[in-house]
C-alpha positions in Angstrom: 0.0 0.0 0.0 1.3 3.4 -1.1 1.4 6.3 1.4 -0.3 9.4 0.2 1.5 12.6 1.3 -0.1 15.9 1.8 1.1 18.5 -0.8 2.0 20.8 2.0 4.2 18.2 3.6 6.0 17.7 0.2 6.6 21.4 0.0 8.0 21.5 3.5 10.3 18.6 2.8 11.6 20.4 -0.4 12.1 23.6 1.5 13.9 21.8 4.3 16.3 20.3 1.7 16.9 23.7 0.2 17.7 25.1 3.6 20.1 22.2 4.3 22.0 22.8 1.0 22.2 26.6 1.8 23.6 25.8 5.2 26.2 23.5 3.7 27.2 26.3 1.3 27.5 28.7 4.1 29.6 26.3 6.2 32.0 25.8 3.2 32.3 29.5 2.7 33.0 30.0 6.4 35.7 27.4 6.3 37.3 29.2 3.3 37.2 32.5 5.1 38.7 31.0 8.2 41.5 29.5 6.1 42.1 32.8 4.5 42.2 34.6 7.8 44.7 32.1 9.2 46.9 32.3 6.1 46.8 36.1 6.4 47.8 36.0 10.1 50.7 33.6 9.4 51.8 35.8 6.5 51.7 38.9 8.6 53.7 37.3 11.4 56.2 36.2 8.8 56.5 39.7 7.4 56.8 41.2 10.9 59.6 38.8 11.8 61.4 39.7 8.5 61.1 43.4 9.4 62.5 42.8 12.9 65.3 40.8 11.4 66.2 43.6 9.1 65.9 46.2 11.9 68.2 44.0 14.1 70.8 44.0 11.3 70.6 47.7 10.9 70.8 48.5 14.6 73.0 45.6 15.6 72.1 42.7 17.9 74.8 43.7 20.4 72.7 46.6 21.4 69.7 44.6 22.7 69.0 42.9 26.0 66.5 40.6 24.4 67.3 39.1 21.0 64.0 37.2 20.7 60.8 39.2 20.5 58.9 36.6 22.6 61.3 37.2 25.6 60.9 40.9 25.2 57.1 40.7 25.0 57.0 38.7 28.2 59.3 41.2 29.9 57.3 44.2 28.7 53.9 42.6 29.6 55.1 41.8 33.1 57.6 44.4 34.1 57.5 47.6 32.1 56.7 50.7 34.1 56.3 52.9 30.9 53.7 50.8 29.2 50.0 51.7 28.9 47.7 49.1 27.5 44.8 49.9 25.2 42.3 47.0 24.8 40.2 46.4 21.8 37.9 43.5 21.1 40.6 41.5 19.3 43.9 42.6 20.8 45.8 44.7 23.4 48.0 47.5 22.1 50.8 48.8 24.3 51.9 52.4 24.2 55.3 53.6 25.6 54.8 56.6 27.8 58.6 57.2 27.8 58.9 57.4 24.0 55.4 58.7 23.5 54.6 56.2 20.8 53.5 52.5 20.4 55.7 49.9 22.1 58.1 48.4 19.6 60.9 45.9 19.9 63.4 48.1 18.2 63.9 51.3 20.0 62.4 50.1 23.3 64.2 51.9 26.1 64.1 48.7 28.2 65.6 46.6 25.4 68.8 48.6 25.1 72.0 47.6 26.8 
């Protein structure tokens, strides 16, 4: 015996399938966007490290207390009396009150021997 479906039920099933397909498309697009964001962040970190490397060569590594930026960041975040933090929704920016400009590895008064 064959089931007879209500036309409204058939329409609802079709609509549900359309919604599922749209949700799948959105999920795929979100994944692509996340991958692009991650790639951009990695690329920016790489560019930043290259800039620091060039600045170190220009200034000379012998003039720094901290050679690695991670050590410097930890020191600044924990011990700097000249820093002022400004929080946004995605990051914290530090401003050097002594230099009157943003904290930066090169030129930091506490990173000079």
